[in-house]
C-alpha positions in Angstrom: -4.7 -7.9 1.3 -4.6 -8.7 5.3 -1.6 -8.1 7.3 -1.3 -11.8 8.1 -1.0 -12.2 4.3 1.6 -9.6 4.2 3.6 -10.8 7.0 4.3 -14.3 5.1 6.1 -12.3 2.2 9.5 -11.2 2.0 10.9 -7.7 2.5 11.7 -7.3 -1.5 8.2 -8.6 -2.2 6.7 -6.2 0.3 8.7 -3.1 -1.1 7.6 -4.3 -4.7 4.0 -4.1 -3.5 4.6 -0.8 -1.7 5.8 0.8 -4.9 2.7 -0.5 -6.8 0.4 0.8 -4.1 2.1 4.1 -4.2 1.8 4.4 -8.1 -1.9 3.7 -7.8 -2.4 6.1 -5.1 -0.8 8.8 -7.3 -3.1 7.8 -10.2 -6.1 8.2 -7.9 -4.9 11.5 -6.7 -4.7 12.7 -10.2 -8.1 11.5 -11.3 -9.6 13.1 -8.1 -7.9 16.5 -9.0 -9.2 16.1 -12.5 -12.8 15.2 -11.2 -12.7 11.9 -13.0 -12.6 9.7 -9.7 -15.5 7.1 -9.8 -15.1 5.4 -6.6 -13.9 7.9 -3.9 -13.4 4.8 -1.5 -10.6 3.4 -3.4 -8.4 6.2 -2.1 -8.9 5.1 1.5 -8.5 1.5 0.5 -5.0 2.2 -1.1 -4.1 4.4 1.7 -4.7 1.8 4.3 -3.0 -0.8 2.1 0.1 1.4 2.2 0.0 1.7 5.9 -0.3 -2.1 6.6 2.5 -2.8 4.2 4.9 0.0 5.8 3.9 -1.4 9.4 4.8 -5.0 8.4 8.1 -3.8 7.0 8.9 -1.9 10.1 8.1 -5.1 12.1 10.4 -7.3 10.1 13.2 -4.8 10.3 12.7 -4.5 14.0 12.9 -8.4 14.3 16.0 -8.4 12.1 14.6 -10.3 9.0 
């Protein structure tokens, strides 16, 4: 999901999405540690998505939304 799409969501929706992505990141880290990770690029994708969500949340807080 792109940052423009994320900026249209409310703060609570963003927080829910952040929790989902953090859970997915944990699951991927466990798969990597166990040597069962089939697509290593997924770790990078999820990490960047988390960063996008946190950035949009910070912008919304700075704007006072």
